[in-house]
C-alpha positions as CSV (number, residue, x, y, z in Angstrom):
1,M,0.2,-0.2,-0.1
2,V,1.4,3.6,-1.0
3,K,1.8,6.1,1.8
4,V,3.7,9.1,0.6
5,G,3.8,10.6,-2.9
6,L,5.5,13.6,-4.3
7,F,3.8,16.3,-6.8
8,V,6.2,18.2,-9.0
9,R,4.8,21.2,-10.9
10,L,7.1,22.4,-13.6
11,E,6.2,25.7,-15.7
12,A,8.4,25.2,-19.3
13,K,10.5,28.5,-20.4
14,P,8.9,29.8,-23.5
15,G,9.9,27.2,-26.7
16,K,10.6,24.2,-24.4
17,E,7.6,22.5,-24.5
18,Q,8.3,19.9,-26.3
19,E,12.2,19.1,-24.6
20,V,9.9,18.9,-21.3
21,A,7.7,16.6,-22.4
22,D,10.6,14.4,-24.1
23,F,12.5,14.8,-20.7
24,L,9.2,13.4,-18.7
25,R,8.9,10.7,-21.3
26,G,12.5,9.4,-21.4
27,G,12.4,9.6,-17.2
28,L,10.2,6.7,-17.1
29,A,13.3,4.3,-17.7
30,L,15.1,5.5,-15.3
31,V,12.1,5.5,-12.6
32,E,11.5,2.1,-13.9
33,Q,15.2,1.2,-12.2
34,E,13.8,2.3,-8.8
35,P,12.2,-0.6,-6.7
36,G,11.2,1.9,-3.9
37,T,8.1,4.0,-6.4
38,A,5.3,2.8,-6.9
39,T,3.5,4.7,-9.3
40,W,5.1,7.5,-11.4
41,Y,3.2,10.2,-14.2
42,G,4.5,12.6,-16.3
43,V,1.8,14.7,-17.4
44,Q,1.0,17.9,-19.1
45,M,-1.9,20.6,-17.3
46,G,-2.0,22.8,-19.9
47,P,0.6,24.3,-23.0
48,S,4.0,25.0,-20.8
49,T,2.2,23.7,-17.4
50,F,3.8,19.7,-16.7
51,G,4.2,18.2,-13.7
52,I,5.0,14.5,-12.1
53,F,3.1,12.7,-9.7
54,D,5.0,9.5,-7.6
55,T,3.5,7.1,-4.6
56,F,5.8,5.1,-2.4
57,A,5.0,3.0,0.2
58,D,7.0,4.2,2.6
59,E,9.3,7.5,3.3
60,S,12.8,5.6,2.8
61,G,10.9,5.0,-1.0
62,R,10.4,8.5,-1.3
63,E,13.4,9.6,-0.5
64,A,15.3,7.5,-2.4
65,H,14.0,9.1,-5.4
66,L,14.4,12.8,-4.4
67,S,18.5,11.4,-4.9
68,G,18.1,9.6,-7.4
69,K,18.6,10.0,-11.5
70,V,15.6,11.8,-12.8
71,A,16.0,14.0,-10.1
72,E,19.1,14.7,-10.5
73,A,18.7,15.1,-14.4
74,L,15.8,18.2,-13.4
75,F,17.6,20.1,-11.2
76,A,20.1,19.6,-13.6
77,Q,18.4,20.8,-16.4
78,A,16.2,23.3,-14.5
79,S,17.4,26.7,-15.6
80,D,17.4,25.9,-19.2
81,L,14.2,23.9,-19.2
82,F,11.6,25.8,-16.5
83,S,10.8,29.4,-16.5
84,S,10.8,29.0,-12.3
85,A,12.2,26.2,-10.2
86,P,10.2,22.9,-10.1
87,A,7.9,23.5,-7.0
88,V,8.1,19.8,-5.1
89,E,5.3,19.3,-2.5
90,M,5.2,16.2,-0.3
91,L,2.0,14.6,-0.2
92,D,-0.1,11.8,2.5
93,I,-1.8,9.3,0.9
94,L,-4.8,8.9,2.1
95,A,-6.7,6.5,-0.1
96,A,-5.4,5.0,-3.4
97,K,-6.8,2.1,-5.6
98,G,-4.6,-0.2,-7.2
99,A,-1.4,1.3,-6.3
């Protein structure tokens, strides 16, 4: 059962929308190597607004993800891809289906 999660809001710089979408699609392969990440979603919420939503069974899984390859790549490319720093929100999962 998942108990904690993350939501990261990403605002692409003008003209970088496709690069952000490609980054998120490519991130899946990295996250699949993380045994502590139960679910991971790269989403687009508007023309330049993107996000990442992921869930974990416990805090150790979440912490491992935050220090993993996707997070490293995200923050390494942040100044090039995003108009503002990624907004990372820690979540407590209250109810879930299929996770």
